[in-house]
C-alpha positions in Angstrom: 108.6 112.7 121.1 106.7 110.1 119.3 103.6 109.1 121.0 103.9 105.6 122.6 101.1 104.3 120.1 103.1 105.8 117.2 106.4 104.3 118.4 104.8 100.9 118.8 103.4 101.2 115.3 106.8 102.1 114.0 108.6 99.1 115.7 105.9 96.7 114.6 106.6 97.8 111.1 110.4 97.0 111.7 109.4 93.6 112.8 107.4 93.1 109.7 110.4 94.3 107.5 112.5 91.6 109.2 109.9 88.7 108.0 107.9 90.0 105.1 109.9 92.5 102.9 113.3 93.7 102.1 114.8 96.0 104.7 117.4 97.3 102.3 114.7 98.4 99.8 112.4 100.1 102.3 115.0 102.1 104.1 114.3 103.6 107.4 112.9 107.3 107.6 112.6 109.2 111.0 112.2 112.8 111.7 113.6 114.3 114.9 111.7 117.4 116.0 112.6 117.5 119.8 115.4 116.5 122.0 113.4 113.7 123.4 113.2 111.9 120.3 116.9 110.7 120.4 116.1 107.8 122.6 113.4 106.7 120.0 116.1 107.2 117.2 118.4 104.9 119.2 115.6 102.3 119.6 114.7 102.4 115.9 118.3 102.1 114.6 118.8 99.1 117.0 115.5 97.5 115.9 116.6 98.1 112.3 119.8 96.3 112.8 118.1 93.4 114.5 115.6 93.3 111.8 118.5 93.0 109.2 120.0 90.3 111.1 116.8 88.3 111.4 116.2 88.8 107.6 119.6 87.6 106.7 119.0 84.6 109.2 122.4 85.3 111.0 122.8 83.8 114.4 123.9 86.2 117.1 127.4 84.8 117.1 127.9 85.4 113.3 126.2 88.8 113.6 128.4 89.9 116.4 131.5 88.9 114.2 130.2 90.9 111.3 129.9 94.0 113.7 133.1 93.4 115.6 131.4 93.2 118.9 130.7 90.4 121.3 127.5 88.2 121.1 125.9 89.8 124.3 125.7 93.0 122.7 123.6 91.6 119.9 121.3 90.0 122.5 121.1 93.5 124.3 119.9 95.1 120.9 117.5 92.3 120.4 116.1 92.9 123.8 115.9 96.7 123.5 118.6 97.3 126.1 120.2 100.2 124.2 121.3 102.5 127.0 124.9 101.4 126.4 124.8 102.3 122.7 125.4 105.6 121.1 123.7 106.8 118.0 127.2 107.0 116.5 127.9 103.4 117.3 124.7 102.4 115.8 125.3 104.2 112.8 128.9 102.6 112.5 127.0 99.2 112.8 124.7 100.2 109.9 127.8 101.2 107.8 129.4 97.8 108.5 126.3 96.2 107.2 126.8 98.1 104.0 124.0 100.7 104.6 124.1 104.2 103.4 123.1 106.8 105.9 121.7 110.1 104.7 121.1 113.0 107.1 119.1 115.9 106.1 118.9 119.1 108.2 116.1 121.4 107.6 115.0 124.8 109.4 111.6 124.5 111.2 
């Protein structure tokens, strides 16, 4: 599992992406090495979606329409309330936002 300090740093970098640079060009890289890191992955995916929405200057209602969900779900992601989101659902949101997802599996 990422150490709290590492996760905070990573999430801070996601906030910077939403304001200072182009999320589409930077991409998101994350390595899962233990089962416990799945929750971190969900948080990073949600924060990436929110960073993209902020970068595009979409309001929550418009973003919800783009993802075919209701506005409160956008608010939940924005407030890091991700318990109701599966990784698959977050991947689907990214695909709807025209992101490409590459998954690489390697033997330890």
